N, C-alpha and C positions, 0 to 999 in steps of 0.2 A: 459158721458164717461170720465169725469175728474178724474184723479188719485189722491189718497190721498198722504199726505207727506210721510207716512210710506212706501207705495208702491213705490213711486218715489225714495226714499232713497235706498230701497232694489234693485230696478232695477239698479241704479247707482252703488251701492256697488258690486253687482254680475258682472256687466260689467267690473269694475276695476279689480276684482279678475281674471276674464277670461283673460283680457288684460295682466296683469302681469304674469299670469301662462304661457301663450303662449310665451310671450316675454322672460322671464327669465327661466322658467321651461323647456320649449321645445327649448329654445334658437333659436326661429324663428325670422324672420325679422319683424319689426313693422307693416308692411302691413298686415301680417297674423294675428297678435295680434288684430289689430283694426277690421279687417274683421270678426274675430270670435265674438267679442263683438257686431258688427253690426248685425250679423246673430241672435245672442241671442235676442237682443232688438227687431228686426223685427218680429221674431217668437212669442215672448211674446205679442207684440202689436197686432199681428194678432189674437191670441187666446183671446185677450182682446176686440176684436170687430172692430179693425181698418182694413179697406179693404186694399188689397195689392196695389191697384192703389194710394190710399191716402198715404201710406207709401213710395211708389216709388216717389211720388211728393215731399214729405218731403226731400228725399235724393237729388233730383234735386234742390230743393230750397236751400239746404245747399251748394251744389257745386256751384250754381249760384253766391253765395256771393263772391267767390274767382276767378271768371273768369279773372278779370283784373290781380290779382297777378300771376295767372298761365301763362297768356300771357307774363307778365314781366319776369318770370322765364325762359321761353323758349327763349325769345329775349336776355336775359343776357347770356345764354349759347351760343347762336349764336355769340353775340358780343365778348365774350371772345375768341372764336375760331378764329374769323376774326382778332382780335387785336394781337393774337399770330402770325398768318400767315403774317400780314402786318409789323411785327417787332416792334409794339408799346410797348407791354409788355416786350419783350426781351431788348429793348432800356432802359426802366425804370429799369429793373433788372441790366443791365450792369453798369449803372451809380449809381444806388442805392447801389451796392456793394462797390463803392468807397467812399460813404458818410456816410453810416450807419454801426455801429459796433454792434456786438452781445450784448455787455453789455448794450448799450443804445437803443437797438431795440424796446423793449416793450413800454417804455415811449414815444419814438419817434413815433411809429406806432399809439399809442393812440392819441397824439396831432395832427398828420397829418389827421387821419380819423375824429377827432372831428371838425377840421376846414372845411374839405370837406363836411361833413354831415350837418354842420350848414348852409353852403352856398347853398347846394342843397336841404336840407330838406328831404333827402331820404337815408335810410340805405341800401336799395337795390342797388341804383345807386352807393353809396360809396363802398359797398362790391364788386360789379361787376366791378369796375374800379380800383381805387387805392388799394382796398383790395386784389385783385388777384395779383397785382404787389408786394405788401408788403409781401404776403404769399410766393411768389417765392423767394424774398430776404431772408426771414426767413429760408427757406429750404437750400439755398446756404450758409448761415452763420452758419448752424447747430443749429439754435434756436429751442427749443421744439415747435412743431407745435401747440399743444394745448395752450401753453402760447401765441404764436403769434396770434392765432385765437381769444383768449380771449381779447387781447389788441385791435385788429382790430374791433371786434364786439362791444366792450365797447365804442370805439370812434364813430363808425358808428351809434349806437343807441342813443348816446348823442344828435346828431342833430335831430333824429327822435322824441326825447322827447322835446327838447328846441327850435328848429328852428321855427320861425313863418311861414316858407314855408312848414313845415311838415303837411301832411294830418291829422295825428292823433293829432297833437298839436292843430289843428283847430276843429277836430271832438269831442274830449273829452269835451272841454268847451261849444261847441255848443249844446251838448246833455242836459246840465244842465243850460244853459243860463248864462254863465259867459263870460266876455270879454276875448278875446284871450290873450291880453297883461297882464291883471290881472292874468290870469292862468299861464302865463310864469313866471311872477315875483314871484308868490306864490310857484311855483315848485323849485325855488332857495333854499328853505328850505331843501329839500331832495337832490337836485342835487349837491349843493356846497360841503357839507360834503362827499357825495358819490364819486364824481369825484376826490376830493382831496385825500381821502384814496386810491382810485383806482390807482392814479398816484404813490403814495408812495409804494404801494404793487408791482406795476410793476417794479419800480426802484429796490426794494429789490430782487424780484424773477429774474429780468433780469441780475443782477450781477452774473458773473461766468457762465452764460448760453452761449451755443455755443461751438461747438467742431471742427470747421473747421479752418485749418491753412491758412496762406496767400497764400501758393502755390496752395492749392485746390481752393481757391477763384479766383486766377489768371487763373487757367486752365478752370474754369467755364466761366469766361469772354472771354477767347480766343475761347472757343467752341461756345459761343453765337455769337461772331464776325464772326466765320467761317460759321455758319448756316444762319445768317441774315445780311442784310445791315443795320447797326445801324445808325440812324440819327434822329436829332430833328424833321425832317419833318414827321416821322412816328407818332409823338404825336399829329398831327393835328386832328385826329379823336377823341381821348379822350378829346382834348381841345374843339372841337365842342359840344360834349355831355355835358361837364361842362357848356358851355355858354348857351346852350338850357335849361339846368336845372335851371340855374340862372334866365333865362327869364321866368320861370314858364311854359315852354312848357310841355304838358302832357308827361308822361314817355314813353308810347308806341311809339309815333312818334319820340321821342328823341332817343330811342334805335335803331329804324329802321334807322335813320340818321347815327347812329354810325356804323351800319353794312354796309350800302351802302358806306359811306366815307372810311371805313376801306378796303373795296374791291377795291375801286379806288386807295388808297394808296398802296395796295398790288402790283398792276400793276406798279405804278409810282416809288415806292422805291425799290421793290424787283424784278422787271422785270418779274413778274408772271402774265400772262394774260390768264392762262388756266382756263376757266370757269368751266370745268368738275371737276378740282381739287378744285376750290372754293366751289362748291356744296358739294363735299365730306367732306371738312373741316367743313363747316357749319353744316352738318348732324352729323358727327362722331368726330369732333375735329381734331387738328393738329397731324399728325403722321410723325415724321422725324427720320431717322436713325442716331443714335449717340451712341458711346460707353461710353459717360459720363453720368452715371446714375443720377447724380444730375440734369443735364440739361434736361434729358429725363423726369424726374418726374415733372419738372417745366413747360415745354412747352406742355406736353401731356394733356391739359385741354380744357374744353369747348366743344361746339357742342350741337346740339339739343338733341342727345341721352343722354348726360351727365346729363340732367335735368329730364329725364323720371322717374327715381327712386323717385325723390322728388315729381314730379307732381302726380304720381300714389298714393303716400303716402298721400299727401294733399287731393286728391279727396276722398279717403276712409275715412279720418278723418272728412272731412266736411260732407260727407254723413251720417256718424255716428252721428255727432253733429246735423245735420238737422232732423234726426229721433227723437233724444232725445228732441229737442226743439219742434218739431211738435206734439208729443204725450203729451207734457206738463210737462215732467220731470224737465227740467231746471227751468221753471217759478214757478212751485210749490215749489221747494226747496228754491229758492231765496225769494219768498213771505213769506214762513213760517219762514225763518231765520230773515227776516226784522221785522216781527211781534213780535218776542221774545226779541228784543234788547231794552235795557233801557239806558245804559250810552252812552254819546256822543262818547267817545273813542272807545267803542265797536261797535258803529254804523259805524264809519269811518273805523275801522279795518275790519269789516265785508264786507264793500263795496270793499275794496282791495282784500279780500279773495274771494269774489264772482267773481271778474274779473279773478283772478288766476284760480278759479274753472272752469269758462266757457272756459278759455284758454285750460285747460287740457281736458275738455269734447269735445269741438268743434274745437280746434286747430286754431281758427280764431280771430285775435286781434280786429277787428272791432265789432264783436259780444260781445267780452269780455268787451268792453267799452259801447256798446249800451244797452245790457240787464240789467246789474247792474245799469247803469246810470238811466234808466227809472224806475227801481224798487225802487231805494234808494232816488230819487230826492224829492218825496213827504215827506218822513219821515225826511229828512234834513230840509225841509221848515217848517214842523210842529214843529220841535224841535228848530228852529231858529239856526241851525248849518250852519256856513259859507260854502256856496256851493263850494268854492274853495278847501276845503278839499276833497270834492267828486270828482271834476275834476282831482285833483292831484292823488287821490287814483286810479281812473280809468286809468290814464296814467301809473303810476308805476306798477299797477297790470295787466294792459292789454298790453300796448306797449312793456314794458321791460321784461315781463315774456314769451311772445310768442317765442322768440328765444331760450328759455331754454327748450322748449317742442319738443322732437324729431319729432312728427307728426304735430307740428305747422307750419303754412305757412312760417314764418320767419326762424324757426329752421331748417326745411328741406332745404330751399333755401341756408342758410348760410353754412350748412354742405356740400351740393353738390358743391357750388361755391368755397369754401376754401379747400375742401378735408379733413375736420376734423369732425369726428362724434360729434353730440351734447353732448353725454355723456362724451366725452373727453375734450371739451372746457368749459363745465359748471363750473368746479371748478375755472377757471381763468377768467370767465366773471364777474369780481368783481363789475363793475358799475351796472350791471343788478341785482345782488344779493343784493347790499347795498341799492339801492334806495327804494325798497319795505320795507326793514328793517327800514329805517328812516321814512317812511310813518307810519308804526305801532308805532314807538317810539314817534313821534310828535303828534300822535292822542291823547296820554294820558298826555303829559307834556306841551302842548301849549294850550292857550285859544282857544276854538272852536267857540265862538259866534261872530257875526259881524252884525252891523246894516244893515237892508235890503237895505237902500238907497245907501250903498257903493257898492252894487253889480250892474253890468250892465246887464240889461235884454236883 
């Protein structure tokens, strides 16, 4: 029942055409676009001899890959709502407006999120904590939301790529038997030029950005002070989350601690012990009456419901990817591609392209590292190509591309959390765009061979 390369390519091509037609032709939500492609692939596979129970299991297997990220997304939505209610985010906004300017916002946001993500090793934690606060400051300063999101996401993903605490930083070299610290050092080749150019671009684009005058900023601060009891004590919950992250506590219990401590601080600092209201905010986000539209747009975020759009999109994308993988489409295409490669540079570039392709098809960054890593490892070894080129290609094409995919786990999460569509922030996600570019460039201009004894098994 194994499919040929031509058949697999046709299935994938038609699926992409259907997806794009529904998405851009019918101007439908991405959920319906992916669902349409999922229906096509499922029906075709059924005619091809696959039983429905088998196909259903493939969908379940695909979704199972992201149970943990989905739980994290839901908990981040709850955490944001509680931190709004407890005054933590409003406190950060109030004092952030005094220290950050519109001109320097983008490079400042980049540096702040780089530092936090490097110490926590998690772009999700960084986006869900300081990212939300920085986005609120950007709105209050009149900074282009897409530019602000691009800076925040670029910095957050820096740590996801470079921090030894990051799961993907450990996962990518683990797949191909490379030392984690060898992997990190080797990634400097693409990371240093990419982040340097990114900082310069944000400095250039940030100048002249922002259209809010001092009076408007002052009124925003006054309204925040009217609605909340602003105090450094409100920051104890975010501080607890940061400490737990630094101690390598698993993300799920860390975020639960953030929710519970935030609720306690809501009572202690805001004098609000109304448990019914707490439950409503956790479910639907904070809703306060204010005539200041800037403040309203900033504080009306979070809640379990705010993540359901993203969760449903991710589940559909993973079900689609699960079927494609289950019926062999992804494996056949990767295997055929690998067998045709001759030049070292082409092999390295194809590994990165395979990661990008799996990201697009499956929307899951771990699969985009795992599948190409397994497929390309042997050919790298047979050709005596330095395996660090492979681990770096997997990181740049997997970890950093997933946030650029609207139906990717990271892309959907970042868009929901920051309130900026993926298609809007992509042009400003400079670090995510430049890192894969340098991977392709260095594949052809840098020696690719390395003595086997220099690699750590």
